[in-house]
N, C-alpha and C positions, 0 to 999 in steps of 0.2 A: 271772412277771416277775423278771428277775435284779436283785438289789439288792446293792450293795457297801457294807459297813460298814467305814469306815476308822478304826481305833482306835489306830493306831500312826503315828509319823512316817514319811511315805512320799514318795519321789521318783518322780513319774510322768513318763515320757518320752512315751508316747502311750497312751491308755486310752479305751475305749468301754464304757458301762454303761447299763442301763435306769434305775437310780436310784442315788444316792450319799447316804450319811449320814456326815458327818464328826463324829467323836467329840470330846468336850470335851478341851481341852488336848492335842490330838493333831494337829499341823499337817500339811497336805498341800501338797507343793511340786511344781508342774508347770513343767518347764524346756524351753523352746524347742519346744513341741508344742501340739497341740489336745487338749483334754479334752472329749469328746462324751458328753453325758448324754441319753438318750432321753426321760426323764420329769423328775422333780423332784429337787431337792437339799435335803437337810435339814442345816443348819449348826447343830449343837448349841451351847449356851451356851459361850462362850470358845473356840470352834473357829475355825480359820483355814485358808483355801484360798488359796495364793499362786500367782499367774500371773506367771512370770518369763521373761526372755529372749524376749520377743515371743510368749509362750504366750497361748492364747485359750480361752474356754469357750463351747461351742456346745450348745444344748439343742433337743430335738425336741418339747417340750411344745406341744400344740395349744391354742389359745384362751388362757384366763387362766393366769397364773402360779400354780404350786403349790409354789414354793419356801418353805421354812419354817425356823424357828429364828432365834436371835439372834446366831449366829456371823457371820463376815465373810469376804468374799473381798478380796484386795488385788491391784490391777492398776495398772501404771505407764502414764503417757502424758506426752509432752513438749510444752510450748507455747513461745512466744517468750520468750527471756531479755532482755526489754527492757521496763522499766516504763512506756513510752509507747505501746506497741502492743497493740491488742486481738487476742485470739483468740476465735473463736466455738466454744463447747463444748457438749457434751451428756453428762451423766453416765451411766456404765455401771452405777452402783449407786445404791441409796437407803438410807434409814435402816435399821439392822438391828433392826427391830421385828418381833416374832413375829406374822405375819399371812400370809394367803394371797393378798395383792395386792402389786404393786410400790409401793414407798414413795417419799415425797418426798426430795429431796436438798438439802443446804446445803453451803457451802464449808468449814464446820467439819469436813467429812469428807475434806478434803485434808491430806496428811501429807508430811513430808520424809523420804525414805528414808535410813537410817543403815547398815543391813546388808541382806542379801538377804531378811530376814524382819522386821526391826525398823524402825520409823519413829517420828519425833518429831512431835507435834502442831504444826501450823502456827499461828503467831500471826496473829490477824485484826485488822487496823487498822480503826478506826471510820470511818464515812462522814465525809468531810472531810479524811482523810489520804490522800495520793495515791500514794506511792512504796513499792512492795514491795521485799523483800530476798530474796536467794538463801540466805543463811546467817547466822543461823537463818532458815528459810523464813517470810516475813512477807507476807501477802496483803492488798492494799488493797481492802477491801469496797466502796469508793466506786464502783468500776468494774463492779460486778455488776449487769447489767440483763437483762431479757428482753423479748420483743416478740411480741404475739399479735394477729392480724387488724388490722394497722395500715395506715393510708393516709397517714400523715405522720410526720415526725421526732419530734414531741412525744409520741407514743404509746409510746415506750420506757418501761418500768417499772423503777425502781430496786429491787433486791432486797436488796442489802447482804449481811449474814451470815445472814439468816433462812433457815430450812429451808422455803422456799416455792417450790422449783422442782419442778414435777410431772414424773413420768416422761415422757420424750420431749420435754420443753421444753428449748430451747437457752438458753444464757446467755453473756454477754460477760464477759471477765476480762482485765485487763492483766497483763503479765509482771512480772519482777523485775529488780533491778540487783545488781551484785556477782557473786560466783562461789561455787561449792560443789564442791570437788574430791573429794567422796566418790564412790567407785565401788562401789555396793552389790551389784551382780551379778557383779563380778569380770570384766567384759567389756572394760574399758578405756574405757568411756563413763561420764563423771562426771555428777553431778546437774546441774551448771551450769558450763561452762568459762569463763564470763564473756562469751561471745558465742555466739549460736546458739540454744540451747534450754534450757528449765528443766523438770526432771522433777518430776512430782507423783505421789503415791501415793493413788489413789482407794480408800477402804475403806468397805465396807457390804454390804448384801444385794444379790446380783446381780439385775439386771432380767431378765425372762423373759416369754415369751408375747406376746400381742397388746398393743400400746401405742398408744393412739389420741391424736391431736393435732387440735385444732380448727382449721379454716380458714374464711375468709370469702369473700364474693363480690367481684367487681370488682377482682381482682388484689390483694386485701388480703394483706400480707406477714406471715408467721409464722416466727419463729426456732425451728428444731428441730434434729435431728441424730441420729447413731447412738446409740441408747439401750442397747446391749448390750456385754458384755465380750468381744466378738468383732467382726470385720469384718462389714459388710453389703454385699450386692450392690446398689449404688445403682440400677442400671437396673431390677432386679426391684421395688424399692420404688416408684420413680417411675412405672413403667409398669403396676403392678398394677391390673387393671380395677376393683378395689374402692376404689381411691384416685382416682376420677374427679373428686372435688371440688377437686383441685389441677391445675395446668397441666402437671405432669410435667417441670418444669425445676428445677434446683438452682442457687442463687447462693451464692458464697463470698466473704466479705470479705477484701480484701487491702489492705495499707497500705504506704506509702512509708517504709521503715525508716530513712531518712536524716533524717527529721523527729523532733526530740527535744523534744516539747512536749505538755502536757496541754490547751492551749487549742484549742477547737474550730476557731477561725479559722485555726489553723496546720496542721490535719490535712490529709493527702494520702492519699486512699484511694478505693476503688471496689469494685464487685462483678464478679468473674469469673463466667462463665456456663457451665454444663454441660448439654448436651442428650444424653440417653441414646440417641436414635434408635430402637434396638430392643433386645431383651433380650440379643442375642449380641454387639452391637458394642461397641467401646471408647469410643464416644461422641465428641462434638465439643465442644471446650473453647476459649473465647476469653478472652483475658486481660482483667483489669480495667483500665479507664481511670482513672488517678488524678485525682481532682478535689479542689478546696479549698472551704472553707466560710466562711460568714459566722457571726457569733456566734449568730444565731437558728436556725442549722441549714440555711439555704438555701445553694445553691451560688453561689460568687462567680465572677467572670469571668476568673480568672487561674489555670487549672489548670497543673500542672507538666508537664515533658517525660516522654514514655515510657509504657510499660505494664508490668504486672506479669509475673512469670514464669509459665510453664505448669506445672500441677500435675496429677499422675495422680489420677483421681477414681472410676473404675469400681467399685473395691472400697474402701469408705469405712472408714478405720481407727477404732479405739476412741476415743471422745471427740469426734470431729469434728462441729462444728455447721455448719448452713447454712440459708439462707432458702428458703422456698417461697412461691408465690403461689396463692391460692385463686381458683377461678372460680365457686364456689357455696358457700353455707353448709353446712357438714358437717364431716366428720372424714377424716383419712387415718390409716392404721394400719400400724405396723411389726409384722412377724410373724417368728416363728422361721424360717419358710421363706425369709426374705430374708437370713438369716445364713449366712456362709461363713467358712472358715478361709483367710485370705490375709494373709500377714505384711506389715506396713508396710515400705516400702522396696523392695517388688517393683515391677515395671514399671508396675503399674496402681493403686498405693495409696500415698498420701502425705498426712500431716497438714500443715495449713497452718502452716509455720514455716520459718525458714531451714534450709538443708540442713546436715547435719553428717555426718562420716565414719561409715559403718556399720561395725559390728564385723566385722573380716575373719574371725573365728573362727565366725561364724554363717553357715552355708550351708544352704539348704533349697530344696526344690522342692515345688510343689503343682500340682494339675491346672490351677489357674487361671492359672499363669504361662505356659501354652501358648496362652492365648486369642488372642494376636496372630497365632499361626500357624494355629490351627484355625478361627478365625472368618473369615467372608468379609470382604475389605477394605472399609473405608468410604471412599468417594470424596468428597473435599472440597477446596476452595481457601479461602484466607484473604485478605481484602482489608484492608490497612492504610491509614489516612488520617492524614497528619500535618496537624494543624490549627494554623495560625498559628505553626508551629515551636515550639509549646508542649507539645502532647501528641499521642498517637497513639490513634485509635479503631480497634479491630480488629473485623472482621466475618467470618463464615464462611458459605459456601454449600455445603451438602451435597447431593450428587446421589443421589436415592433414587427408585427406580422407582415406589413407591407414594405418593410425596408429591403433594400437591395445590398449587395456587397460593394456597390459603387457609391458615388456621392449622391446623397438625397437632399434636396433643398429643404431647409428648415429643420434638418435633423443632424447631419454631419457638420461639425464645426471645426474650422481650420485653427491651427495653432498660431496665435498672433505674436507669440514670443519665441518663435522657433530659431531665432538667432542666438539663443543661449548656447554657450560653448559645450555644455553637457546637458542632455535632455532626453526625454522619452515622449513619444507620440504614437498614435495609431497611424499605420501606413496605408493610405487609400489613394489609389490612382496616382502614385508617385508624389504624393503630398503628405504633409504632417497635419494630423487632426487631434483635437482634444476630446471631442465627443463623437461617438460612432453609433449608428443604429444598425442592428442586425436582426435577421429572422432567426430565432433560436433553433439550433440543431446540435445535438450532443456530439456530432462528429466535426463540428465547425472549429477551425483554428483561425484566430484573429491575429494578424501580424502586427507587431510593434516595430517602430523605428527607434533605435537606441543610438545616440550620438555621444562620443567622448573625444575631447581634444587632448586628453592626458589620461594616465591610468586613473580610472574613476570607479568608485564603489556605488552600486545601485542596490537598494533594498526595496523589494516589491511586496505589497500586501493589499488585500481587499479591505477598504476602510468603511464602506457603507453598502448595505443591501436593502433595496426598497421593493417590496412586493415580489421579490424573486424567491423561488422555492428554497427554503432554509436547508433542506437535505441535499441540495445539488452542490457538488464540489466545484471549485474553480482552481485551475492549475496554470502555472507558467511553464511552458515547454522551452528548453534550451537545446537548440540543435547542435551546439558544440559537442556535447556528450550524450545527446538524445535522452536527456533526463526530464522528468516531470516533477514539479514542486507544488505542494498544496499551499496556495497563497490566501486561501479563505480562512484557514485556521492557524496559519503561522506565517512568518516572514522569510522570504528567500533573498539572501544576500550574495552578490556576485561582483567580482572585480573585472572590469572590461578595459582592455588595452585600447589605445587611440584608434578611432575609425568610426564609420557609420554602418550600422547593421540593420538591414531591412528584412532579412529572412532568417535571423537567428532565434529571436524570441517571439513566442506566440501565446495568446490566451486560449486555453482549451477547457473542455468540460468533462473529459475522461482522461485517465492517465494510462501509462504503458501497462501497468499491472492489472488495470481494470478494463482492458480492451476486450474485443469480442474474440472468444475462443472458437476457432473454426470447427474443432471436433465436436464441442458441445453444441454449437449452433446447428451443425448438420443434423443433430438428433433432437433438436428442440424447435418446434414449429409454432409460429404465432399467426393467428388468422382472425380477421374481423368478419363476423357474420352479421351483415347489415339487415338481413331479412328478419332475424330474431333479436337484433340489437344486443349482441353478446360478443365480447372479445374472448377468443379461445386460445389456449396454449396446450400443446401436446408434448408430453415429457416421457417418451418411451423408455429412456434409460433410468427413469426414476431418480433423477438428480435432486439433491436437497435444494430447495428454493427458499431463500431468506426473505425476499421482498419483491413486490411488484409496484411500479409507479407508471402512471400514464401522464405524460406531459403534453401541454398544448404548445403551439409554436412560439409562445412568449416565455416558455420555460417554467410555467406554473403547473404544479401537480394538480390534476383534476380527479384522479383516483389513486389511492395509496392503500396497499395491503402489506402487513408485516407477518413474519413467522408462518409462512405458507407450508413449510416442511415438505414431505414427499407425497406427491400425487402424480398419477399418470396423465391427468387432464385437469386444467384449470379453466374456470368460466367466470367472467366478470361482466356484469350488466353495464351496457353503455346507453341505456334508454334515457338517462338524464343528461347526456353529454351532447353539446351542440355539434352539428355537422362541421367537419373540417379535417385537417391533417394533424395527426398526433404521433408521438413517439412512445412506444411501449418498451419498458425497461424492466428486465428481470435480473436479480443478483443471486448467484448460486452460493452454496455453502462454502465454496472455495474462493469467494469474492470475485468470481468472473461475472462481468456485466454483459448481458445479452440485450441488444437493442434492435428495434425494427420500426420503420415508419408504417403507419396504417392510416387508412381513410375511413372516417365514420360518416355515414349518410343515413340519418334517421328518417329521411323521407322515403327510403326504399321500402317496398312491400313485397 
């Protein structure tokens, strides 16, 4: 086994080693790169390992951590520079105690950077003092909370300044006021410009190896996060078969940053939702619906306008916390195999904070940044509903060939804010969801749950289409008057009287006037000739045919023909089409849509 002993001050650009031992009083400085260590790290007394300019430490240790010594690593992360707003955190380090396990963390391990290697100890305000400062860095311990297996608001546990945060446990912390123009890395990015972000220096023993977090049944919520001094592949963690005790969905707190108050009744916030879908996809993300609160923590009936911004989530940056829900009593485990080197600010990784200008001197590429190109596209649409002109609920439908109409782990995401008095969700197995995966079918009707505690106006429209066939219409069906409304090209507004409706509103892909005409269908025959790799249509009544589209089960058009006019027979080659189930769709001159499922098997002879 190769072992590197670092006994001198060293600047590392990129280095891979089986083991590393950092000598006393001999700092190691890693700048803008990944330091990969196949096994353990020994940080001797008074030793320092600095991760700077978005550097990360990735380890290959299997199972338990074997890191030793009382030295420290130092790694930066930025949170919100606003002493009214929460960030959800998870520490990449623990106490620098000589042990062969990952150690607890406390906010006394947060420092204010002064140079690229030096930092000042942050002042910790006692519980009861509310406002932190940027310079000198002063942290209000009053806002340090954690949450484990909770079913209601009252189960948040105040931690304060105690070293009581276990490895892998998330914690809340509010930001700071003022500014700090120190530029410790010489990159042009200061600690706190007065608006945007506050930089913290995490110092301690690096977390490594398997880190388990307890989860409970019945959707009990646990605050956790990325526990390593590197990015993690969030999809790999959420979809790990060993983590079946959780639902496979991550929730991220977002807050209306225009509200400047510590009073709960003034808060405006909610949970954005991330569904990984599968290991290779970039996932589906729906924005948080900001809600307001009563003093007892319940939701009041006057949420504000709008939703939060979308944030990249696939590769979770250092320090980012998030909520997970359990579906059984057990644990979920973070592993070194979930760790990746992906720099924050890339197309798929962002910490939850206001955007700030990235350093133009930092350029980098990693294999992960090509994911949007090399991974198969994820097909989805987003439905926005403006409720009483006060706020917007965002939902997403992902079209996935393997999805069922029931609950699919890592795909269907529950509504974490379903105690809003007026709301819209997908209705799946008697529960409210904000992301639903379906197998595309033109005849499918996707039910919505609409809730109103007073006469409420709902305005439905499709806000985003991603890799979904642009020519395919999307409708909202209202069973009250059996009407269909085009919500892809226009907005449908309806006033709903108090009640909860789970069978009134549905998303559909055909409408009443474009349904299948039985008389025409009787005399129009669609047939797949797999032997000759041809789709055939027989039109004995010589109907005018305007168009033909062959859809795959994700709703993507694979063959499109326009202006077919009048022919008694139509033939379309399917030799270049993959084997599978498809939907053949013809539209007549009278706008009658004729559809039929077909099976293409190009292996047939």
